[in-house]
C-alpha positions as CSV (number, residue, x, y, z in Angstrom):
1,M,107.6,47.7,128.4
2,A,108.2,47.3,132.1
3,R,111.7,48.2,133.3
4,T,113.9,45.5,134.8
5,H,114.8,46.3,138.3
6,R,117.7,44.4,139.8
7,C,118.3,43.7,143.4
8,P,121.2,45.8,144.6
9,T,124.3,43.6,144.8
10,P,125.2,43.0,148.4
11,Q,128.6,43.9,149.5
12,I,129.9,40.5,150.5
13,E,133.3,39.9,151.9
14,K,134.8,36.6,151.5
15,T,135.5,35.0,154.7
16,P,136.4,31.5,155.6
17,A,132.8,30.8,156.5
18,Q,131.5,32.1,153.1
19,S,132.5,30.3,150.0
20,D,132.0,31.5,146.5
21,D,129.0,29.2,146.1
22,V,127.2,30.8,149.0
23,C,127.7,34.3,147.6
24,E,126.5,33.2,144.2
25,R,123.3,31.7,145.7
26,I,122.5,35.0,147.6
27,R,122.8,37.0,144.3
28,R,120.6,34.5,142.5
29,D,117.8,34.3,145.1
30,C,117.4,38.1,145.6
31,P,115.8,38.9,142.2
32,R,113.7,35.7,142.4
33,Q,112.1,36.8,145.7
34,M,111.4,40.3,144.5
35,G,109.7,38.9,141.3
36,A,107.4,36.8,143.4
37,R,106.3,39.8,145.5
38,R,105.7,41.8,142.3
39,T,103.6,38.9,140.8
40,A,101.5,38.6,143.9
41,Q,100.7,42.3,144.1
42,S,100.0,42.7,140.4
43,I,96.8,40.6,140.5
44,P,94.0,43.1,141.2
45,G,91.2,42.0,143.5
46,P,87.5,42.3,142.7
47,T,87.1,45.5,144.8
48,F,89.8,47.3,142.8
49,E,88.4,46.2,139.5
50,A,85.0,47.6,140.4
51,A,86.5,50.9,141.2
52,V,88.3,51.4,138.0
53,P,86.5,52.8,134.9
54,P,86.5,50.4,131.9
55,N,88.4,53.0,129.8
56,A,91.2,53.6,132.4
57,V,94.8,52.4,132.0
58,L,96.7,50.9,134.9
59,E,100.3,51.8,135.3
60,E,102.7,50.2,137.7
61,S,104.9,52.6,139.7
62,I,107.6,50.8,141.6
63,E,109.3,52.4,144.4
64,Q,113.0,53.1,143.9
65,P,115.6,50.9,145.5
66,A,116.6,51.8,149.0
67,H,120.1,52.8,147.9
68,L,118.8,55.6,145.6
69,P,118.0,59.1,146.8
70,P,114.5,59.4,148.4
71,T,111.8,61.1,146.4
72,N,108.8,63.2,147.6
73,R,106.5,60.2,147.3
74,K,105.3,58.8,150.7
75,R,106.0,55.2,151.3
76,R,102.9,53.0,151.4
77,R,102.4,50.4,154.2
78,G,102.1,46.7,153.9
79,S,101.7,45.1,150.5
80,E,101.8,48.6,148.8
81,D,105.5,49.2,149.7
82,N,106.7,48.3,146.3
83,L,103.6,48.7,144.1
84,E,100.8,51.2,143.6
85,Y,98.2,51.7,141.0
86,T,97.6,55.0,139.3
87,V,94.3,55.5,137.3
88,V,95.0,57.4,134.2
89,R,92.4,58.6,131.7
90,S,92.6,56.8,128.5
91,P,93.3,59.2,125.6
92,K,91.0,57.1,123.5
93,R,87.4,58.2,122.9
94,P,84.8,56.2,124.8
95,R,82.9,53.7,122.7
96,S,79.6,54.6,121.2
97,G,76.9,53.4,123.4
98,H,78.6,54.6,126.6
99,R,77.1,57.8,127.9
100,T,78.7,60.2,130.4
101,Y,76.7,60.7,133.5
102,N,76.6,63.8,135.7
103,S,75.3,63.0,139.1
104,R,74.1,66.5,139.8
105,H,72.3,67.3,136.6
106,G,71.5,63.9,135.2
107,D,72.0,62.9,131.7
108,E,72.6,66.1,129.7
109,T,71.6,64.3,126.5
110,D,68.0,64.9,127.7
111,K,68.5,68.6,126.9
112,A,67.4,67.9,123.4
113,E,64.0,66.8,124.8
114,P,63.0,69.4,127.5
115,I,59.6,67.8,128.3
116,A,61.2,64.4,129.0
117,F,63.9,66.1,131.1
118,W,61.3,68.1,133.1
119,A,59.2,64.9,133.8
120,K,62.4,63.1,134.9
121,E,64.2,65.8,136.9
122,G,61.4,68.2,138.0
123,R,63.0,71.2,136.3
124,W,63.6,72.5,132.8
125,P,67.1,71.9,131.3
126,Q,69.5,74.7,132.0
127,Q,70.2,75.2,128.3
128,S,66.6,76.0,127.7
129,F,66.8,79.4,129.5
130,E,70.4,80.4,128.9
131,P,69.3,83.8,127.6
132,N,67.9,84.5,131.1
133,S,69.1,82.0,133.7
134,S,67.3,83.9,136.5
135,M,64.0,82.4,135.3
136,D,65.1,79.0,136.6
137,R,64.4,80.1,140.1
138,I,60.7,80.7,139.6
139,L,59.9,78.0,137.1
140,A,57.3,75.5,138.4
141,R,58.5,73.0,140.9
142,K,57.4,69.4,140.7
143,K,55.1,68.1,143.4
144,P,57.1,66.8,146.4
145,S,57.9,63.1,146.1
146,R,56.4,62.3,149.5
147,S,53.0,63.6,148.2
148,R,53.3,61.8,144.9
149,S,54.1,58.5,146.7
150,R,51.0,58.6,148.8
151,K,48.7,55.7,148.1
152,R,45.4,56.7,146.5
153,S,42.3,55.9,148.5
154,A,39.8,53.7,146.9
155,P,36.8,55.5,145.3
156,G,34.2,56.2,147.9
157,S,36.6,55.8,150.8
158,T,35.9,58.0,153.7
159,S,39.7,58.7,154.1
160,S,40.0,60.3,150.6
161,A,41.5,63.7,150.9
162,T,40.0,66.8,149.4
163,P,41.9,68.5,146.5
164,S,43.1,71.2,149.0
165,D,44.2,68.6,151.7
166,Q,42.5,70.6,154.4
167,K,43.8,70.5,158.0
168,P,41.6,70.8,161.1
169,R,41.4,74.4,162.3
170,E,43.4,73.7,165.5
171,E,46.2,72.0,163.6
172,K,46.6,74.5,160.9
173,S,46.9,77.4,163.3
174,A,49.1,75.7,165.9
175,P,52.5,76.9,164.6
176,Y,51.3,80.5,164.6
177,H,50.5,80.5,168.3
178,D,54.2,80.7,169.0
179,P,55.2,84.4,169.2
180,R,58.5,83.4,167.7
181,Y,56.8,82.8,164.3
182,R,57.0,86.5,163.8
183,K,60.8,86.3,164.0
184,L,60.8,83.4,161.6
185,L,58.9,85.5,159.0
186,E,61.5,88.2,159.5
187,T,64.3,85.8,158.6
188,R,62.4,85.2,155.3
189,G,62.1,88.9,154.6
190,S,58.6,89.4,155.8
191,F,57.9,92.0,158.5
192,M,54.6,92.6,160.4
193,D,55.3,96.3,160.6
194,D,55.4,99.3,158.3
195,S,58.6,100.0,156.6
196,L,60.6,103.2,157.4
197,L,59.0,105.1,154.6
198,G,55.6,103.4,154.7
199,I,53.3,102.9,151.8
200,S,53.4,105.2,148.8
201,D,51.2,108.4,148.7
202,D,49.0,106.9,146.1
203,S,48.4,103.8,148.1
204,R,47.6,105.9,151.2
205,D,45.1,107.9,149.4
206,M,43.5,104.8,147.9
207,T,43.0,103.0,151.3
208,T,41.5,106.2,152.8
209,T,39.1,106.3,149.9
210,F,38.1,102.7,150.4
211,L,37.1,103.4,154.0
212,S,34.8,106.3,153.1
213,S,33.4,105.6,149.6
214,E,29.7,104.8,149.6
215,Q,28.5,101.3,149.1
216,T,25.1,99.5,149.0
217,F,24.6,97.3,152.0
218,P,22.3,94.3,152.2
219,G,19.1,94.8,154.0
220,H,17.8,91.6,155.6
221,T,20.8,90.5,157.6
222,L,21.8,90.0,161.3
223,F,23.3,93.5,161.1
224,R,20.0,95.3,160.7
225,D,19.1,97.5,163.7
226,S,16.5,95.2,165.1
227,T,18.8,92.1,165.4
228,F,22.3,93.6,165.6
229,K,22.8,93.5,169.4
230,K,21.2,90.1,169.7
231,A,23.4,88.6,167.0
232,C,26.6,90.0,168.6
233,R,25.6,88.5,172.0
234,G,24.9,85.2,170.3
235,V,28.5,84.7,169.2
236,E,30.1,85.7,172.4
237,D,32.1,82.8,173.9
238,R,31.4,80.7,170.9
239,N,33.8,78.9,168.6
240,E,35.4,80.2,165.4
241,A,33.0,78.2,163.2
242,R,30.0,80.0,164.7
243,V,31.7,83.4,164.2
244,I,32.5,82.5,160.6
245,R,28.9,81.5,159.9
246,D,27.1,84.5,161.5
247,I,29.6,87.4,161.3
248,T,32.3,86.9,158.6
249,P,30.0,87.3,155.5
250,L,28.9,90.7,156.9
251,L,32.5,91.9,157.4
252,V,34.2,90.2,154.4
253,P,31.5,89.6,151.7
254,S,31.8,86.8,149.2
255,A,33.1,87.9,145.8
256,E,31.5,84.9,144.1
257,L,28.1,85.7,145.5
258,F,28.4,89.2,144.0
259,A,29.2,87.7,140.7
260,I,26.3,85.3,140.8
261,N,24.0,88.2,141.6
262,G,25.1,90.1,138.5
263,A,28.5,91.8,139.2
264,T,30.0,90.6,135.9
265,E,33.3,92.4,136.7
266,L,33.8,90.0,139.6
267,E,33.3,86.8,137.5
268,R,37.1,86.6,137.0
269,L,37.5,86.1,140.8
270,I,37.5,82.8,142.7
271,E,37.5,82.3,146.5
272,S,38.5,79.6,148.8
273,T,37.3,78.7,152.3
274,N,39.7,76.9,154.6
275,E,41.7,75.4,151.6
276,G,45.4,74.8,151.9
277,W,47.7,76.7,149.5
278,N,49.2,73.5,148.2
279,N,50.2,74.9,144.9
280,S,52.3,77.7,146.3
281,V,56.1,77.5,146.6
282,P,56.5,77.5,150.4
283,L,58.1,80.3,152.4
284,T,58.3,78.4,155.7
285,G,57.6,74.8,156.8
286,T,54.0,75.8,157.5
287,R,51.5,75.7,154.7
288,P,49.0,78.7,154.5
289,Q,45.3,77.7,154.9
290,P,43.3,80.9,155.2
291,D,39.7,80.9,156.5
292,Y,38.8,82.9,153.4
293,S,40.9,84.1,150.4
294,V,40.2,85.6,147.0
295,G,42.3,85.6,143.8
296,F,41.9,85.2,140.0
297,R,40.4,82.1,138.4
298,R,42.2,80.5,135.4
299,E,39.4,81.6,133.0
300,A,40.2,85.2,133.7
301,F,43.3,84.9,131.5
302,T,43.5,84.5,127.8
303,E,44.9,81.4,126.1
304,D,48.0,83.3,125.1
305,Q,48.5,84.5,128.6
306,L,48.1,81.0,130.0
307,E,50.6,79.7,127.5
308,K,53.2,82.3,128.6
309,L,52.6,81.4,132.2
310,S,52.7,77.6,131.7
311,P,56.4,77.1,132.4
312,F,55.9,78.9,135.8
313,I,52.7,77.0,136.6
314,G,53.7,73.5,135.6
315,D,51.2,70.6,136.1
316,W,48.9,72.6,138.3
317,I,46.2,70.0,138.8
318,A,48.7,67.3,139.8
319,G,50.0,69.7,142.5
320,D,53.1,71.3,141.1
321,Q,54.2,74.3,143.1
322,S,54.3,77.8,141.6
323,F,55.1,81.3,142.8
324,F,51.9,82.4,141.0
325,M,49.3,80.1,142.5
326,A,47.7,79.5,145.8
327,T,45.3,76.5,145.4
328,Y,45.1,74.6,142.1
329,L,42.2,76.9,141.1
330,M,43.5,80.3,142.3
331,Y,46.1,82.5,140.6
332,F,47.6,85.6,142.2
333,P,45.6,85.8,145.5
334,F,45.1,89.3,146.9
335,L,42.8,89.0,149.9
336,T,42.9,86.8,153.0
337,C,40.8,86.6,156.1
338,E,41.4,84.8,159.4
339,V,38.8,84.5,162.2
340,K,39.6,83.9,165.9
341,C,37.9,84.1,169.2
342,G,39.3,86.5,171.8
343,A,41.5,89.6,171.5
344,T,44.8,87.8,172.1
345,A,43.9,85.2,169.4
346,L,43.9,88.1,166.9
347,D,47.7,88.2,167.1
348,V,47.6,84.6,165.8
349,A,45.3,85.6,163.0
350,D,47.7,88.4,162.1
351,R,50.6,86.0,161.8
352,Q,48.6,83.7,159.6
353,N,47.6,86.6,157.3
354,A,51.1,88.0,157.2
355,H,52.4,84.6,156.0
356,S,49.7,84.2,153.4
357,M,50.0,87.7,152.0
358,T,53.8,87.5,151.8
359,L,53.3,84.6,149.3
360,A,50.7,86.7,147.5
361,I,52.8,89.8,147.2
362,R,55.9,87.7,146.3
363,A,53.9,86.4,143.3
364,V,53.4,89.8,141.8
365,V,57.0,90.9,142.5
366,E,58.4,87.8,140.8
367,L,56.2,88.3,137.8
368,F,57.4,91.9,137.4
369,R,61.0,90.9,137.9
370,L,60.7,88.7,134.8
371,V,60.0,91.7,132.7
372,K,62.3,94.0,134.6
373,R,59.5,96.2,136.0
374,E,59.7,95.4,139.7
375,K,60.6,98.9,140.7
376,E,57.0,100.0,139.7
377,L,55.8,98.0,142.7
378,D,58.0,99.6,145.4
379,R,55.9,100.6,148.4
380,K,52.7,99.9,146.5
381,V,49.9,98.1,148.3
382,L,49.3,94.8,146.3
383,G,47.0,92.9,148.7
384,F,44.9,93.1,151.8
385,S,44.0,91.1,154.9
386,V,41.3,91.1,157.5
387,S,41.7,89.6,161.0
388,H,38.6,89.6,163.2
389,D,36.8,88.0,166.1
390,H,33.2,88.5,167.4
391,R,33.9,92.2,168.1
392,I,37.3,93.5,166.7
393,V,38.4,94.0,163.1
394,R,41.9,94.7,161.9
395,L,42.5,95.8,158.3
396,Y,45.9,95.7,156.7
397,G,47.5,96.5,153.4
398,H,50.5,94.5,152.3
399,Y,53.3,95.8,150.1
400,P,56.9,95.2,149.0
401,V,60.0,97.4,149.3
402,V,62.2,96.7,146.3
403,E,65.9,97.6,146.5
404,G,67.7,96.2,143.5
405,K,67.6,92.4,143.7
406,D,66.4,92.5,147.3
407,T,62.7,92.5,148.2
408,K,61.3,92.8,151.7
409,F,57.6,92.5,152.6
410,Y,55.7,94.8,155.0
411,R,52.2,95.5,156.1
412,N,50.4,98.8,156.7
413,P,47.7,98.9,159.5
414,I,44.8,100.6,157.7
415,R,42.3,100.5,160.6
416,T,41.4,98.6,163.8
417,F,38.0,99.1,165.4
418,D,35.3,97.5,167.4
419,F,32.2,97.1,165.2
420,T,29.9,96.7,168.2
421,D,30.9,100.1,169.7
422,L,28.5,103.1,169.7
423,E,25.5,101.0,168.9
424,G,27.2,99.4,165.9
425,K,28.1,102.7,164.2
426,D,31.0,101.0,162.3
427,R,29.3,97.7,161.7
428,W,29.5,98.1,157.9
429,S,33.0,99.6,157.7
430,A,34.8,96.4,156.9
431,Y,32.1,95.4,154.4
432,R,32.5,98.8,152.7
433,F,36.3,98.5,152.5
434,V,36.3,95.0,151.1
435,K,33.6,95.8,148.5
436,N,35.6,98.8,147.4
437,V,38.6,96.6,147.0
438,Y,36.5,94.4,144.7
439,D,35.0,97.2,142.7
440,L,37.7,99.9,142.6
441,W,41.0,98.3,143.2
442,M,40.7,94.8,141.7
443,P,40.1,95.8,138.0
444,K,43.2,98.0,138.0
445,H,45.3,95.4,139.7
446,F,44.2,92.8,137.2
447,R,45.1,95.0,134.3
448,L,48.5,95.6,135.9
449,L,49.1,91.8,136.1
450,C,48.0,91.3,132.5
451,S,50.4,94.0,131.3
452,A,53.3,92.1,132.8
453,I,52.1,88.7,131.6
454,D,51.7,90.0,128.0
455,Q,55.4,91.0,128.1
456,L,56.6,87.5,128.9
457,P,58.2,85.6,125.9
458,S,56.0,82.9,124.4
459,Q,57.0,79.6,126.1
460,L,60.4,81.1,127.0
461,D,61.4,80.7,123.3
462,F,62.0,77.0,123.5
463,G,58.8,75.8,122.0
464,L,57.3,73.9,124.9
465,P,53.8,72.7,124.0
466,T,50.9,73.7,126.1
467,K,49.8,70.0,126.0
468,L,52.3,69.3,128.7
469,Q,49.8,69.7,131.5
470,E,47.1,67.7,129.8
471,Y,49.5,64.8,129.2
472,S,50.8,64.8,132.8
473,L,47.3,65.1,134.2
474,S,46.0,62.2,132.2
475,Q,49.0,60.1,133.4
476,D,48.3,61.1,137.0
477,L,44.6,60.4,136.9
478,E,45.0,57.1,135.1
479,G,48.0,55.9,137.2
């Protein structure tokens, strides 16, 4: 019950000008005026009502009369001098049907249905991976909303984008022309240099072997003795597309063509030509789009392995981003090639390759961190890149340096040479190196990846069905 506050009795002296009737009227009017003020202020306006939760209790707190000792409460101005509202949580339980809402994590009642939560929030519920919360960081990420909101072009429309959303060659390489891009990569932990200790001894011996091991070279090509010089002159001062057509296949041979021609061990590989790495979690604001890259196709893995990878892959066809994918068809890329015209442009190609291969090496490190084996990868070459123009070739090996929870990425310059020098003595050196990567290194690397994937828990132990991708894909294609 509200307390009754009386107006302090004025100290009135009787004078000839003030009769007892006047004094009595003053005492009578004082409480009446205060009551009117209280009534006017106790009617909450619409703004206040909207701000108060339905289960809150309003309490009136009236300032003490002026003749009492002052308190620590600051006086309010205007109409709040004598009345203020305090919102107090009701001790009563909220009614059934009212749900608490967390603006940061959404409705936590969705945790009981992780698939619905993932579709709504673009992430798995935190409770689903409480045993190892570090997995949250590398779970698949929903396709950016700006991409999802793009209007689909009508069938047959000339404006329809390819699955890789290719950019013109000039546009895709523009950011890399700035020398400061190298420094940007360094802020992301990627260095276009050797580390202090360099690559491991095993990796050094391996790359040396790849440069010298014998290989079989194709016979009827532009690199045969009778046409070599003429072919090299034909691409001088020509654009990159011409160099890619005439020269690149003889420096960086196609893995898929080898598989078509009977190299069954290479059937697990898939390549891309000028395709954007849309499915990779970005490192910078620039999206990699190598002239040529090689990785593993989905069919290379068993159903059990794909099931274990599914939380980290997400809805891969719809464009979800993953640490383990490049394009929607390529898992764990390990080779990239960039082609330029002119010696100075090779520095641009190097920046592009360094960016792409950082994402490729990061994928392997993150996989091994999941099974606590990342230290096995320290200073071990896990991927390769080739930068070339119409004369010069640069070969690099890319590797991580793992120090506890910190990982930095480096590159090792394996060899730089002019394949037109000395009558083309080294014309097949790059071809030999890349083919040895396919034949000698790739099978071991694939077994290494599979050994880590096999150690992953099945669906992270929260029973997520593998039909998630199929359901989401059907919704996306039908939408």
